[in-house]
Each structure stands twice: as C-alpha cells, then as structure tokens.
Residue, then its C-alpha position, 0 to 999 in steps of 0.5 A: m479496467s480489470t483487477c490490478n496490483v498496486s504496491i506502496q512503500v511509504l516513507p514518512f519523515v518522523p523521528e525514528e521512534e515514531l516510524f514503525p508505529l506510523i507504518d503500522q497505522a498506514i498498514a491499518v488503513i490498507e487492512q481496513s480498506g477490505f482489499p486483499y493485500l500482502v505486507g512485505p519487508l519493503e512495501t505492501t501490495m494490494e489487489g483491486e480496481l485501480d481507482e479504488l486502490m489509489e484512494v487507499v494510497k491517498k488515505v495512507q498519505r493523509v494518515c501519515a500527514e495527520a500523524g505529524a509527518n512533515r514530509i512523506v515520500s511514497i513509491v507506488k507501483i502499478s501492475y495491470h494486465r488486460e485479463g486481470e491479475s492476482m498477486h497470489e498467482k504471481i507468488a504461488k510458486y514461491r510459497 
C-alpha cells in the first residue's frame, strides 16, 4: 500500500488540569515515531504506510491509558490514494 495520511484526535477522559499535559504526551509519541506529522488545533495528521501509522495510533491510546485515563475516545481518519499522497501537497496552497 502506498503512502497515506492518518489523522488522530484523541480525547482522554481525565481531570481538566491533566488534559493538555496528556495531549502533549500523545503528540510526543507521534513525534518519536519518526513519521512526518502536522499538529492542528483539533487533530494531528501523520504520513506513512497505513499499518505502521496504526501502530502509532495504538501507542497513543496506550500512553493515555497508562497516564490514568479511564476512558479514551479517538477519532481516526485515513486518506489513501493509489499513487500515494503527501499532506504537504494537500495544504501547500494554504501555507
């Protein structure tokens, strides 16, 4: 499968004062994965091979659970094109 984009919005159920530090931990997992990514105001988008990106999604879930979230809702979007696609190409005209 060619390069695709996967976006994740993670919503851990934690006390409000713990929310953004936990989101920072989730973004750190994505950063440490080595895949290209863009942080947006509501979600983070990664670029790579689907199976490998889904492993990152699982790690994000795990980090939130290990940090004490009793419930985690994640919204995952997958964009795939047969020839591959670049998130930078998609947004270049807006930057």
